[in-house]
PDB file of the backbone (N, CA, C, O) and the ligand in Angstrom, with CONECT records:
HET     ZN  A 101       1
ATOM      1  N   MET A   1     -32.056  86.811-127.163  1.00  0.00           N
ATOM      2  CA  MET A   1     -31.265  85.583-127.014  1.00  0.00           C
ATOM      3  C   MET A   1     -30.011  85.623-127.875  1.00  0.00           C
ATOM      4  O   MET A   1     -30.100  85.797-129.091  1.00  0.00           O
ATOM      5  N   THR A   2     -28.868  85.467-127.274  1.00  0.00           N
ATOM      6  CA  THR A   2     -27.633  85.369-128.041  1.00  0.00           C
ATOM      7  C   THR A   2     -27.109  83.942-127.954  1.00  0.00           C
ATOM      8  O   THR A   2     -26.541  83.543-126.937  1.00  0.00           O
ATOM      9  N   GLU A   3     -27.297  83.191-129.003  1.00  0.00           N
ATOM     10  CA  GLU A   3     -26.899  81.792-129.003  1.00  0.00           C
ATOM     11  C   GLU A   3     -25.581  81.569-129.740  1.00  0.00           C
ATOM     12  O   GLU A   3     -25.062  80.453-129.771  1.00  0.00           O
ATOM     13  N   ASN A   4     -25.044  82.635-130.332  1.00  0.00           N
ATOM     14  CA  ASN A   4     -23.850  82.473-131.156  1.00  0.00           C
ATOM     15  C   ASN A   4     -22.549  82.721-130.408  1.00  0.00           C
ATOM     16  O   ASN A   4     -21.536  83.087-131.003  1.00  0.00           O
ATOM     17  N   ARG A   5     -22.591  82.515-129.100  1.00  0.00           N
ATOM     18  CA  ARG A   5     -21.402  82.597-128.276  1.00  0.00           C
ATOM     19  C   ARG A   5     -20.516  81.373-128.543  1.00  0.00           C
ATOM     20  O   ARG A   5     -21.012  80.247-128.565  1.00  0.00           O
ATOM     21  N   SER A   6     -19.234  81.583-128.743  1.00  0.00           N
ATOM     22  CA  SER A   6     -18.355  80.443-129.040  1.00  0.00           C
ATOM     23  C   SER A   6     -18.036  79.671-127.771  1.00  0.00           C
ATOM     24  O   SER A   6     -18.103  80.213-126.667  1.00  0.00           O
ATOM     25  N   HIS A   7     -17.689  78.404-127.938  1.00  0.00           N
ATOM     26  CA  HIS A   7     -17.391  77.563-126.781  1.00  0.00           C
ATOM     27  C   HIS A   7     -16.167  78.071-126.026  1.00  0.00           C
ATOM     28  O   HIS A   7     -16.110  78.016-124.798  1.00  0.00           O
ATOM     29  N   ALA A   8     -15.200  78.563-126.777  1.00  0.00           N
ATOM     30  CA  ALA A   8     -13.970  79.050-126.156  1.00  0.00           C
ATOM     31  C   ALA A   8     -14.267  80.190-125.200  1.00  0.00           C
ATOM     32  O   ALA A   8     -13.623  80.319-124.158  1.00  0.00           O
ATOM     33  N   GLU A   9     -15.220  81.000-125.544  1.00  0.00           N
ATOM     34  CA  GLU A   9     -15.579  82.154-124.745  1.00  0.00           C
ATOM     35  C   GLU A   9     -16.101  81.775-123.363  1.00  0.00           C
ATOM     36  O   GLU A   9     -15.985  82.544-122.408  1.00  0.00           O
ATOM     37  N   ARG A  10     -16.666  80.603-123.276  1.00  0.00           N
ATOM     38  CA  ARG A  10     -17.227  80.183-121.995  1.00  0.00           C
ATOM     39  C   ARG A  10     -16.136  79.734-121.029  1.00  0.00           C
ATOM     40  O   ARG A  10     -16.367  79.630-119.824  1.00  0.00           O
ATOM     41  N   ALA A  11     -14.949  79.471-121.565  1.00  0.00           N
ATOM     42  CA  ALA A  11     -13.797  79.119-120.744  1.00  0.00           C
ATOM     43  C   ALA A  11     -14.111  78.033-119.730  1.00  0.00           C
ATOM     44  O   ALA A  11     -13.926  78.223-118.528  1.00  0.00           O
ATOM     45  N   LEU A  12     -14.581  76.910-120.210  1.00  0.00           N
ATOM     46  CA  LEU A  12     -14.839  75.780-119.329  1.00  0.00           C
ATOM     47  C   LEU A  12     -13.523  75.198-118.824  1.00  0.00           C
ATOM     48  O   LEU A  12     -12.576  75.030-119.593  1.00  0.00           O
ATOM     49  N   SER A  13     -13.469  74.902-117.566  1.00  0.00           N
ATOM     50  CA  SER A  13     -12.302  74.201-117.046  1.00  0.00           C
ATOM     51  C   SER A  13     -12.327  72.761-117.545  1.00  0.00           C
ATOM     52  O   SER A  13     -13.394  72.224-117.842  1.00  0.00           O
ATOM     53  N   PRO A  14     -11.149  72.132-117.638  1.00  0.00           N
ATOM     54  CA  PRO A  14     -11.111  70.729-118.087  1.00  0.00           C
ATOM     55  C   PRO A  14     -12.016  69.844-117.231  1.00  0.00           C
ATOM     56  O   PRO A  14     -12.614  68.889-117.727  1.00  0.00           O
ATOM     57  N   ARG A  15     -12.107  70.167-115.963  1.00  0.00           N
ATOM     58  CA  ARG A  15     -12.954  69.391-115.072  1.00  0.00           C
ATOM     59  C   ARG A  15     -14.419  69.531-115.446  1.00  0.00           C
ATOM     60  O   ARG A  15     -15.179  68.563-115.406  1.00  0.00           O
ATOM     61  N   ALA A  16     -14.802  70.727-115.804  1.00  0.00           N
ATOM     62  CA  ALA A  16     -16.189  70.976-116.183  1.00  0.00           C
ATOM     63  C   ALA A  16     -16.523  70.240-117.467  1.00  0.00           C
ATOM     64  O   ALA A  16     -17.620  69.706-117.628  1.00  0.00           O
ATOM     65  N   VAL A  17     -15.558  70.220-118.378  1.00  0.00           N
ATOM     66  CA  VAL A  17     -15.768  69.507-119.636  1.00  0.00           C
ATOM     67  C   VAL A  17     -15.936  68.017-119.376  1.00  0.00           C
ATOM     68  O   VAL A  17     -16.823  67.369-119.930  1.00  0.00           O
ATOM     69  N   ASP A  18     -15.062  67.486-118.518  1.00  0.00           N
ATOM     70  CA  ASP A  18     -15.169  66.074-118.133  1.00  0.00           C
ATOM     71  C   ASP A  18     -16.545  65.768-117.564  1.00  0.00           C
ATOM     72  O   ASP A  18     -17.173  64.772-117.923  1.00  0.00           O
ATOM     73  N   ALA A  19     -16.997  66.624-116.688  1.00  0.00           N
ATOM     74  CA  ALA A  19     -18.285  66.411-116.049  1.00  0.00           C
ATOM     75  C   ALA A  19     -19.404  66.393-117.081  1.00  0.00           C
ATOM     76  O   ALA A  19     -20.331  65.587-117.000  1.00  0.00           O
ATOM     77  N   LEU A  20     -19.303  67.294-118.049  1.00  0.00           N
ATOM     78  CA  LEU A  20     -20.314  67.357-119.105  1.00  0.00           C
ATOM     79  C   LEU A  20     -20.311  66.077-119.938  1.00  0.00           C
ATOM     80  O   LEU A  20     -21.360  65.537-120.288  1.00  0.00           O
ATOM     81  N   LEU A  21     -19.086  65.604-120.247  1.00  0.00           N
ATOM     82  CA  LEU A  21     -18.978  64.423-121.089  1.00  0.00           C
ATOM     83  C   LEU A  21     -19.434  63.168-120.358  1.00  0.00           C
ATOM     84  O   LEU A  21     -20.028  62.267-120.950  1.00  0.00           O
ATOM     85  N   LEU A  22     -19.146  63.127-119.074  1.00  0.00           N
ATOM     86  CA  LEU A  22     -19.497  61.948-118.293  1.00  0.00           C
ATOM     87  C   LEU A  22     -20.994  61.870-118.028  1.00  0.00           C
ATOM     88  O   LEU A  22     -21.572  60.786-117.942  1.00  0.00           O
ATOM     89  N   ASP A  23     -21.597  63.019-117.903  1.00  0.00           N
ATOM     90  CA  ASP A  23     -22.997  63.047-117.510  1.00  0.00           C
ATOM     91  C   ASP A  23     -23.911  62.807-118.705  1.00  0.00           C
ATOM     92  O   ASP A  23     -24.151  63.704-119.513  1.00  0.00           O
ATOM     93  N   THR A  24     -24.411  61.592-118.799  1.00  0.00           N
ATOM     94  CA  THR A  24     -25.277  61.261-119.924  1.00  0.00           C
ATOM     95  C   THR A  24     -26.740  61.224-119.516  1.00  0.00           C
ATOM     96  O   THR A  24     -27.625  60.988-120.338  1.00  0.00           O
ATOM     97  N   THR A  25     -26.978  61.462-118.228  1.00  0.00           N
ATOM     98  CA  THR A  25     -28.355  61.465-117.761  1.00  0.00           C
ATOM     99  C   THR A  25     -29.073  62.703-118.253  1.00  0.00           C
ATOM    100  O   THR A  25     -28.581  63.815-118.062  1.00  0.00           O
ATOM    101  N   PRO A  26     -30.207  62.541-118.871  1.00  0.00           N
ATOM    102  CA  PRO A  26     -30.917  63.705-119.383  1.00  0.00           C
ATOM    103  C   PRO A  26     -31.581  64.507-118.260  1.00  0.00           C
ATOM    104  O   PRO A  26     -31.879  65.690-118.428  1.00  0.00           O
ATOM    105  N   TRP A  27     -31.804  63.872-117.143  1.00  0.00           N
ATOM    106  CA  TRP A  27     -32.532  64.540-116.073  1.00  0.00           C
ATOM    107  C   TRP A  27     -31.773  64.394-114.768  1.00  0.00           C
ATOM    108  O   TRP A  27     -31.533  63.274-114.318  1.00  0.00           O
ATOM    109  N   LEU A  28     -31.394  65.498-114.154  1.00  0.00           N
ATOM    110  CA  LEU A  28     -30.673  65.456-112.895  1.00  0.00           C
ATOM    111  C   LEU A  28     -31.604  65.155-111.739  1.00  0.00           C
ATOM    112  O   LEU A  28     -32.796  65.460-111.789  1.00  0.00           O
ATOM    113  N   SER A  29     -31.057  64.560-110.707  1.00  0.00           N
ATOM    114  CA  SER A  29     -31.799  64.488-109.456  1.00  0.00           C
ATOM    115  C   SER A  29     -31.660  65.838-108.756  1.00  0.00           C
ATOM    116  O   SER A  29     -30.780  66.629-109.096  1.00  0.00           O
ATOM    117  N   CYS A  30     -32.520  66.098-107.789  1.00  0.00           N
ATOM    118  CA  CYS A  30     -32.448  67.364-107.066  1.00  0.00           C
ATOM    119  C   CYS A  30     -31.126  67.465-106.312  1.00  0.00           C
ATOM    120  O   CYS A  30     -30.570  68.556-106.182  1.00  0.00           O
ATOM    121  N   ASP A  31     -30.617  66.336-105.814  1.00  0.00           N
ATOM    122  CA  ASP A  31     -29.324  66.340-105.138  1.00  0.00           C
ATOM    123  C   ASP A  31     -28.231  66.823-106.066  1.00  0.00           C
ATOM    124  O   ASP A  31     -27.439  67.695-105.707  1.00  0.00           O
ATOM    125  N   ASP A  32     -28.187  66.254-107.264  1.00  0.00           N
ATOM    126  CA  ASP A  32     -27.193  66.658-108.253  1.00  0.00           C
ATOM    127  C   ASP A  32     -27.342  68.131-108.589  1.00  0.00           C
ATOM    128  O   ASP A  32     -26.367  68.868-108.736  1.00  0.00           O
ATOM    129  N   CYS A  33     -28.584  68.523-108.702  1.00  0.00           N
ATOM    130  CA  CYS A  33     -28.897  69.900-109.036  1.00  0.00           C
ATOM    131  C   CYS A  33     -28.342  70.857-107.976  1.00  0.00           C
ATOM    132  O   CYS A  33     -27.732  71.876-108.302  1.00  0.00           O
ATOM    133  N   PHE A  34     -28.562  70.516-106.716  1.00  0.00           N
ATOM    134  CA  PHE A  34     -28.076  71.361-105.626  1.00  0.00           C
ATOM    135  C   PHE A  34     -26.557  71.384-105.575  1.00  0.00           C
ATOM    136  O   PHE A  34     -25.952  72.403-105.241  1.00  0.00           O
ATOM    137  N   THR A  35     -25.945  70.253-105.910  1.00  0.00           N
ATOM    138  CA  THR A  35     -24.480  70.185-105.933  1.00  0.00           C
ATOM    139  C   THR A  35     -23.916  71.153-106.963  1.00  0.00           C
ATOM    140  O   THR A  35     -22.885  71.787-106.737  1.00  0.00           O
ATOM    141  N   ARG A  36     -24.594  71.259-108.078  1.00  0.00           N
ATOM    142  CA  ARG A  36     -24.093  72.098-109.177  1.00  0.00           C
ATOM    143  C   ARG A  36     -24.585  73.532-109.114  1.00  0.00           C
ATOM    144  O   ARG A  36     -24.143  74.383-109.887  1.00  0.00           O
ATOM    145  N   MET A  37     -25.495  73.797-108.199  1.00  0.00           N
ATOM    146  CA  MET A  37     -26.188  75.081-108.193  1.00  0.00           C
ATOM    147  C   MET A  37     -25.244  76.286-108.163  1.00  0.00           C
ATOM    148  O   MET A  37     -25.394  77.223-108.947  1.00  0.00           O
ATOM    149  N   ASP A  38     -24.262  76.249-107.241  1.00  0.00           N
ATOM    150  CA  ASP A  38     -23.308  77.356-107.110  1.00  0.00           C
ATOM    151  C   ASP A  38     -22.662  77.700-108.435  1.00  0.00           C
ATOM    152  O   ASP A  38     -22.726  78.831-108.916  1.00  0.00           O
ATOM    153  N   THR A  39     -22.031  76.672-109.014  1.00  0.00           N
ATOM    154  CA  THR A  39     -21.301  76.838-110.269  1.00  0.00           C
ATOM    155  C   THR A  39     -22.220  77.345-111.359  1.00  0.00           C
ATOM    156  O   THR A  39     -21.877  78.247-112.123  1.00  0.00           O
ATOM    157  N   HIS A  40     -23.394  76.744-111.410  1.00  0.00           N
ATOM    158  CA  HIS A  40     -24.340  77.076-112.460  1.00  0.00           C
ATOM    159  C   HIS A  40     -24.759  78.546-112.380  1.00  0.00           C
ATOM    160  O   HIS A  40     -24.728  79.271-113.374  1.00  0.00           O
ATOM    161  N   VAL A  41     -25.146  78.960-111.192  1.00  0.00           N
ATOM    162  CA  VAL A  41     -25.639  80.326-111.007  1.00  0.00           C
ATOM    163  C   VAL A  41     -24.536  81.350-111.240  1.00  0.00           C
ATOM    164  O   VAL A  41     -24.773  82.406-111.827  1.00  0.00           O
ATOM    165  N   GLU A  42     -23.328  81.033-110.775  1.00  0.00           N
ATOM    166  CA  GLU A  42     -22.207  81.949-110.990  1.00  0.00           C
ATOM    167  C   GLU A  42     -21.912  82.118-112.477  1.00  0.00           C
ATOM    168  O   GLU A  42     -21.709  83.233-112.959  1.00  0.00           O
ATOM    169  N   ALA A  43     -21.892  81.011-113.189  1.00  0.00           N
ATOM    170  CA  ALA A  43     -21.624  81.057-114.626  1.00  0.00           C
ATOM    171  C   ALA A  43     -22.738  81.802-115.352  1.00  0.00           C
ATOM    172  O   ALA A  43     -22.498  82.544-116.304  1.00  0.00           O
ATOM    173  N   LEU A  44     -23.950  81.585-114.882  1.00  0.00           N
ATOM    174  CA  LEU A  44     -25.112  82.253-115.467  1.00  0.00           C
ATOM    175  C   LEU A  44     -24.982  83.769-115.330  1.00  0.00           C
ATOM    176  O   LEU A  44     -25.251  84.515-116.272  1.00  0.00           O
ATOM    177  N   LEU A  45     -24.569  84.207-114.153  1.00  0.00           N
ATOM    178  CA  LEU A  45     -24.386  85.637-113.904  1.00  0.00           C
ATOM    179  C   LEU A  45     -23.252  86.200-114.751  1.00  0.00           C
ATOM    180  O   LEU A  45     -23.347  87.312-115.271  1.00  0.00           O
ATOM    181  N   ARG A  46     -22.183  85.429-114.883  1.00  0.00           N
ATOM    182  CA  ARG A  46     -20.990  85.895-115.582  1.00  0.00           C
ATOM    183  C   ARG A  46     -21.230  86.003-117.079  1.00  0.00           C
ATOM    184  O   ARG A  46     -20.837  86.987-117.706  1.00  0.00           O
ATOM    185  N   THR A  47     -21.882  84.980-117.657  1.00  0.00           N
ATOM    186  CA  THR A  47     -21.979  84.922-119.118  1.00  0.00           C
ATOM    187  C   THR A  47     -23.340  85.376-119.634  1.00  0.00           C
ATOM    188  O   THR A  47     -23.478  85.750-120.799  1.00  0.00           O
ATOM    189  N   GLY A  48     -24.340  85.342-118.762  1.00  0.00           N
ATOM    190  CA  GLY A  48     -25.683  85.722-119.195  1.00  0.00           C
ATOM    191  C   GLY A  48     -26.416  84.606-119.923  1.00  0.00           C
ATOM    192  O   GLY A  48     -27.580  84.751-120.294  1.00  0.00           O
ATOM    193  N   THR A  49     -25.715  83.483-120.124  1.00  0.00           N
ATOM    194  CA  THR A  49     -26.375  82.332-120.724  1.00  0.00           C
ATOM    195  C   THR A  49     -26.171  81.115-119.834  1.00  0.00           C
ATOM    196  O   THR A  49     -25.224  81.063-119.050  1.00  0.00           O
ATOM    197  N   SER A  50     -27.042  80.161-119.956  1.00  0.00           N
ATOM    198  CA  SER A  50     -26.920  78.969-119.143  1.00  0.00           C
ATOM    199  C   SER A  50     -25.760  78.096-119.615  1.00  0.00           C
ATOM    200  O   SER A  50     -25.690  77.737-120.790  1.00  0.00           O
ATOM    201  N   PRO A  51     -24.841  77.752-118.693  1.00  0.00           N
ATOM    202  CA  PRO A  51     -23.664  76.974-119.062  1.00  0.00           C
ATOM    203  C   PRO A  51     -23.952  75.479-119.132  1.00  0.00           C
ATOM    204  O   PRO A  51     -23.138  74.712-119.645  1.00  0.00           O
ATOM    205  N   ASP A  52     -25.083  75.071-118.628  1.00  0.00           N
ATOM    206  CA  ASP A  52     -25.329  73.641-118.456  1.00  0.00           C
ATOM    207  C   ASP A  52     -26.767  73.288-118.839  1.00  0.00           C
ATOM    208  O   ASP A  52     -27.686  73.463-118.040  1.00  0.00           O
ATOM    209  N   PRO A  53     -26.957  72.796-120.050  1.00  0.00           N
ATOM    210  CA  PRO A  53     -28.296  72.498-120.553  1.00  0.00           C
ATOM    211  C   PRO A  53     -29.041  71.478-119.697  1.00  0.00           C
ATOM    212  O   PRO A  53     -30.261  71.546-119.549  1.00  0.00           O
ATOM    213  N   VAL A  54     -28.288  70.533-119.137  1.00  0.00           N
ATOM    214  CA  VAL A  54     -28.916  69.506-118.307  1.00  0.00           C
ATOM    215  C   VAL A  54     -29.501  70.114-117.041  1.00  0.00           C
ATOM    216  O   VAL A  54     -30.615  69.806-116.619  1.00  0.00           O
ATOM    217  N   MET A  55     -28.705  70.980-116.465  1.00  0.00           N
ATOM    218  CA  MET A  55     -29.115  71.716-115.279  1.00  0.00           C
ATOM    219  C   MET A  55     -30.332  72.583-115.600  1.00  0.00           C
ATOM    220  O   MET A  55     -31.310  72.642-114.856  1.00  0.00           O
ATOM    221  N   ASP A  56     -30.218  73.246-116.741  1.00  0.00           N
ATOM    222  CA  ASP A  56     -31.278  74.114-117.210  1.00  0.00           C
ATOM    223  C   ASP A  56     -32.590  73.360-117.304  1.00  0.00           C
ATOM    224  O   ASP A  56     -33.650  73.855-116.921  1.00  0.00           O
ATOM    225  N   ARG A  57     -32.488  72.174-117.815  1.00  0.00           N
ATOM    226  CA  ARG A  57     -33.668  71.359-118.030  1.00  0.00           C
ATOM    227  C   ARG A  57     -34.301  70.944-116.712  1.00  0.00           C
ATOM    228  O   ARG A  57     -35.523  70.908-116.570  1.00  0.00           O
ATOM    229  N   HIS A  58     -33.446  70.635-115.760  1.00  0.00           N
ATOM    230  CA  HIS A  58     -33.981  70.288-114.447  1.00  0.00           C
ATOM    231  C   HIS A  58     -34.697  71.484-113.834  1.00  0.00           C
ATOM    232  O   HIS A  58     -35.783  71.357-113.268  1.00  0.00           O
ATOM    233  N   LEU A  59     -34.066  72.644-113.958  1.00  0.00           N
ATOM    234  CA  LEU A  59     -34.646  73.844-113.362  1.00  0.00           C
ATOM    235  C   LEU A  59     -35.989  74.187-113.993  1.00  0.00           C
ATOM    236  O   LEU A  59     -36.883  74.714-113.330  1.00  0.00           O
ATOM    237  N   GLN A  60     -36.117  73.884-115.277  1.00  0.00           N
ATOM    238  CA  GLN A  60     -37.389  74.160-115.956  1.00  0.00           C
ATOM    239  C   GLN A  60     -38.493  73.256-115.436  1.00  0.00           C
ATOM    240  O   GLN A  60     -39.666  73.628-115.406  1.00  0.00           O
ATOM    241  N   GLY A  61     -38.088  72.053-115.024  1.00  0.00           N
ATOM    242  CA  GLY A  61     -39.098  71.088-114.609  1.00  0.00           C
ATOM    243  C   GLY A  61     -39.282  70.976-113.109  1.00  0.00           C
ATOM    244  O   GLY A  61     -40.201  70.301-112.646  1.00  0.00           O
ATOM    245  N   CYS A  62     -38.416  71.631-112.339  1.00  0.00           N
ATOM    246  CA  CYS A  62     -38.451  71.462-110.896  1.00  0.00           C
ATOM    247  C   CYS A  62     -38.610  72.808-110.199  1.00  0.00           C
ATOM    248  O   CYS A  62     -37.701  73.639-110.208  1.00  0.00           O
ATOM    249  N   VAL A  63     -39.774  73.008-109.598  1.00  0.00           N
ATOM    250  CA  VAL A  63     -40.070  74.288-108.948  1.00  0.00           C
ATOM    251  C   VAL A  63     -39.143  74.543-107.766  1.00  0.00           C
ATOM    252  O   VAL A  63     -38.660  75.660-107.582  1.00  0.00           O
ATOM    253  N   ALA A  64     -38.896  73.515-106.968  1.00  0.00           N
ATOM    254  CA  ALA A  64     -38.054  73.669-105.773  1.00  0.00           C
ATOM    255  C   ALA A  64     -36.672  74.178-106.141  1.00  0.00           C
ATOM    256  O   ALA A  64     -36.166  75.127-105.542  1.00  0.00           O
ATOM    257  N   CYS A  65     -36.064  73.535-107.135  1.00  0.00           N
ATOM    258  CA  CYS A  65     -34.704  73.904-107.520  1.00  0.00           C
ATOM    259  C   CYS A  65     -34.676  75.244-108.243  1.00  0.00           C
ATOM    260  O   CYS A  65     -33.741  76.024-108.061  1.00  0.00           O
ATOM    261  N   SER A  66     -35.677  75.518-109.053  1.00  0.00           N
ATOM    262  CA  SER A  66     -35.646  76.775-109.781  1.00  0.00           C
ATOM    263  C   SER A  66     -35.859  77.947-108.826  1.00  0.00           C
ATOM    264  O   SER A  66     -35.326  79.034-109.046  1.00  0.00           O
ATOM    265  N   GLU A  67     -36.644  77.725-107.760  1.00  0.00           N
ATOM    266  CA  GLU A  67     -36.795  78.779-106.755  1.00  0.00           C
ATOM    267  C   GLU A  67     -35.487  79.005-106.018  1.00  0.00           C
ATOM    268  O   GLU A  67     -35.112  80.139-105.719  1.00  0.00           O
ATOM    269  N   GLU A  68     -34.794  77.899-105.727  1.00  0.00           N
ATOM    270  CA  GLU A  68     -33.486  77.989-105.081  1.00  0.00           C
ATOM    271  C   GLU A  68     -32.509  78.753-105.966  1.00  0.00           C
ATOM    272  O   GLU A  68     -31.754  79.600-105.487  1.00  0.00           O
ATOM    273  N   ALA A  69     -32.530  78.450-107.251  1.00  0.00           N
ATOM    274  CA  ALA A  69     -31.635  79.118-108.193  1.00  0.00           C
ATOM    275  C   ALA A  69     -31.964  80.609-108.278  1.00  0.00           C
ATOM    276  O   ALA A  69     -31.069  81.453-108.324  1.00  0.00           O
ATOM    277  N   GLU A  70     -33.252  80.915-108.298  1.00  0.00           N
ATOM    278  CA  GLU A  70     -33.681  82.310-108.371  1.00  0.00           C
ATOM    279  C   GLU A  70     -33.172  83.109-107.180  1.00  0.00           C
ATOM    280  O   GLU A  70     -32.646  84.210-107.345  1.00  0.00           O
ATOM    281  N   SER A  71     -33.329  82.552-105.969  1.00  0.00           N
ATOM    282  CA  SER A  71     -32.920  83.298-104.786  1.00  0.00           C
ATOM    283  C   SER A  71     -31.405  83.411-104.718  1.00  0.00           C
ATOM    284  O   SER A  71     -30.869  84.410-104.238  1.00  0.00           O
ATOM    285  N   MET A  72     -30.713  82.378-105.204  1.00  0.00           N
ATOM    286  CA  MET A  72     -29.249  82.452-105.235  1.00  0.00           C
ATOM    287  C   MET A  72     -28.790  83.505-106.232  1.00  0.00           C
ATOM    288  O   MET A  72     -27.844  84.249-105.971  1.00  0.00           O
ATOM    289  N   LEU A  73     -29.461  83.564-107.371  1.00  0.00           N
ATOM    290  CA  LEU A  73     -29.170  84.583-108.378  1.00  0.00           C
ATOM    291  C   LEU A  73     -29.338  85.985-107.792  1.00  0.00           C
ATOM    292  O   LEU A  73     -28.496  86.864-107.974  1.00  0.00           O
ATOM    293  N   ALA A  74     -30.446  86.160-107.088  1.00  0.00           N
ATOM    294  CA  ALA A  74     -30.743  87.460-106.495  1.00  0.00           C
ATOM    295  C   ALA A  74     -29.668  87.855-105.488  1.00  0.00           C
ATOM    296  O   ALA A  74     -29.214  88.999-105.458  1.00  0.00           O
ATOM    297  N   LEU A  75     -29.270  86.888-104.665  1.00  0.00           N
ATOM    298  CA  LEU A  75     -28.222  87.129-103.667  1.00  0.00           C
ATOM    299  C   LEU A  75     -26.917  87.537-104.312  1.00  0.00           C
ATOM    300  O   LEU A  75     -26.296  88.522-103.914  1.00  0.00           O
ATOM    301  N   LEU A  76     -26.504  86.774-105.312  1.00  0.00           N
ATOM    302  CA  LEU A  76     -25.225  87.029-105.975  1.00  0.00           C
ATOM    303  C   LEU A  76     -25.265  88.356-106.700  1.00  0.00           C
ATOM    304  O   LEU A  76     -24.263  89.070-106.740  1.00  0.00           O
ATOM    305  N   ARG A  77     -26.402  88.697-107.272  1.00  0.00           N
ATOM    306  CA  ARG A  77     -26.538  89.976-107.967  1.00  0.00           C
ATOM    307  C   ARG A  77     -26.345  91.122-106.987  1.00  0.00           C
ATOM    308  O   ARG A  77     -25.636  92.087-107.271  1.00  0.00           O
ATOM    309  N   ASP A  78     -26.989  91.002-105.825  1.00  0.00           N
ATOM    310  CA  ASP A  78     -26.829  92.026-104.789  1.00  0.00           C
ATOM    311  C   ASP A  78     -25.385  92.167-104.372  1.00  0.00           C
ATOM    312  O   ASP A  78     -24.880  93.275-104.186  1.00  0.00           O
ATOM    313  N   ASP A  79     -24.719  91.019-104.225  1.00  0.00           N
ATOM    314  CA  ASP A  79     -23.304  91.010-103.819  1.00  0.00           C
ATOM    315  C   ASP A  79     -22.432  91.776-104.773  1.00  0.00           C
ATOM    316  O   ASP A  79     -21.529  92.504-104.361  1.00  0.00           O
ATOM    317  N   SER A  80     -22.703  91.610-106.061  1.00  0.00           N
ATOM    318  CA  SER A  80     -21.798  92.173-107.061  1.00  0.00           C
ATOM    319  C   SER A  80     -22.093  93.625-107.356  1.00  0.00           C
ATOM    320  O   SER A  80     -21.356  94.262-108.109  1.00  0.00           O
ATOM    321  N   LEU A  81     -23.148  94.164-106.785  1.00  0.00           N
ATOM    322  CA  LEU A  81     -23.478  95.574-107.021  1.00  0.00           C
ATOM    323  C   LEU A  81     -22.668  96.513-106.109  1.00  0.00           C
ATOM    324  O   LEU A  81     -22.827  97.731-106.182  1.00  0.00           O
TER     325      LEU A  81
HETATM  326 ZN    ZN A 101     -35.005  69.674-108.366  1.00  0.00          ZN2+
END
């Protein structure tokens, strides 16, 4: 686990920062989760760490969404090879 990655390194867009600041819900709905899935999985592949703790938390608690994330990860990995 590498947790000492600086925030600047993650290169969040201003929009992403806004979204993070606005979102005070500790638990996403599955709809929200699916909306963010693309961005989340892409960032995960790029940085190797989860860019969105809220999303992460939903995925830990939701089998449906975490399976979706897993298959999307697998697809994107294949694409980039
Ligand atoms: Zn879900």
